[in-house]
N, C-alpha and C positions, 0 to 999 in steps of 0.2 A: 543664292542661286545658283544650281548646278549649271554647267556648261552643255550644249546640245553634244551629242554622242561622238561628233565626227569633229568638233571644234578643239584645238589644243588650247593650252593656257598660256597667257605671258605673266611671268612675276614681276610685277611693278614694284613691290617691296618685301622685304624680309625682316621677320624678327624673330627672337631668342627668348625663351621663357626658361625661367628655373625658378624654383621654391616661388612662384607667384609672382616673380619679378620678370617685367616684360622690358626688355630693350628692343625699341621698333627700328632702329635707323642702321640695321644692317644692310651694307652695301655689296656684299659679293659672300656667298657661301660655296666651299669648293669641297669636293672629296668625299661626299655624302654618298654613301652606297650600302647596299645590302648584300652579303656574299656570303658562300657556305662552301666548305670543303666538297670536293668530288670522290666517290668512293668507287674504285673500279673492281668489278667482279668477273674474273676471269674462269671460264667454265667449259666443258665441252657439252655440245648438244646432244640430244638423243641418237642422233645419226653418225656421232662423232666428230662433228666439226669443231673446230676452236671458236669460242664466241667471248665477246667481251661485252659487259654490260655496265653502264656508269647508274650510280646511284647517289642522292644527294646524302651528305654527310652532316657535320656539325655547322651550325652558324659560326663566321668567323667575327672577330671584334673588330671595330674600324675606328677610324679618325677622320674628322671634319675640320675645316679652318673657315671661322667666320671672321668678316673685315667690317670694320666700321669707322667713321671718322672719330679723331681724336675731340674728346669732351672732359668735362669736370667730373664725368660719372665715373666712379671707380670701382665698381662691382667686377670688372675682369680682374682688377689687381688684388681686390680681397679673396677671390674665389682661388686665385691661384697661390696666393701667400699659405691657404690653409694646405695644398697639396706638397708646396715646396717644404713645408715644415713638418710634413708627415701626419698631419690631422686628417686622415682620410676619412673619416666618419662624417666630417663637414664638408670634404672636398668631393667625395662621390655623390652626386646628385642625378635625380630624373629631370628631364626637361624635354623641351620640344623647339624645332625650327620650324616657324610658321611661314608659310608663302601666302601673300596677300594680293588681291585684285586689284584694279585701278580705282574702285570705290573704298579700297581699304578693309575688305572682307575677306576672311580667312578662306582660301582654296584648298590648302593642304597641310597637314600636320605631321612632321617626323619627329616620332618621340625617341629621344636618346634615353637608353637605361644604364644605371651605374656610369654616368659620364664623370670626367673629372679634366682639368686643363692641364695639358702637357707643356705648353710654351706660350709666350705673348711676346710679340715683335711689334716694335714702333717702327713706322716709316722712317727713312733717311731724313736726318734733321740737316738743313743746309741754307746756310745764311742768303738771303735775298731771293730763295725760292718761294714762286708763289703757289705751289700745289699744295692740296690738302693733306694735312698729316693723317696717318691710319694707324688703328690697332690690329694685329692680326690675332687671334686666340686660336691657337690648336686644341682640340677637345678630342680625347680618347675616350670611347664608350665600349660597353661590352655587346650591346645588341640596340638594333633600331626597329620601329613599329610605324608603320604609316596608319594615320586616320582619315 
């Protein structure tokens, strides 16, 4: 169900989907953006005045970080192994970051094109600590599309 025109959405949960594998328990997504270069065209107008016009340039590649609680699922580790050992045909994948509403229905989907894992970081391991252990996966992508 689409939101009314003036309402904004609250992302209740997030998912990561690559090669039909859906990881639903993502707790944080940061750094997701679409960006492009800016080209400055410097010229003189017909009446001789100096003018600068800005034009859209090439889209830029990006990087996003997804965080989830540490589980037995080793899909992050398997994916990063491919890129670490240079198996880029398996490492480069198309996938999506999905934002869900409070009913678990997808609100928006951000498609990452030719994405591969750059790094995997495990939260600090500290004896006696009661905080949740997390995995942070940094994913580099060539472009992003919004569905």
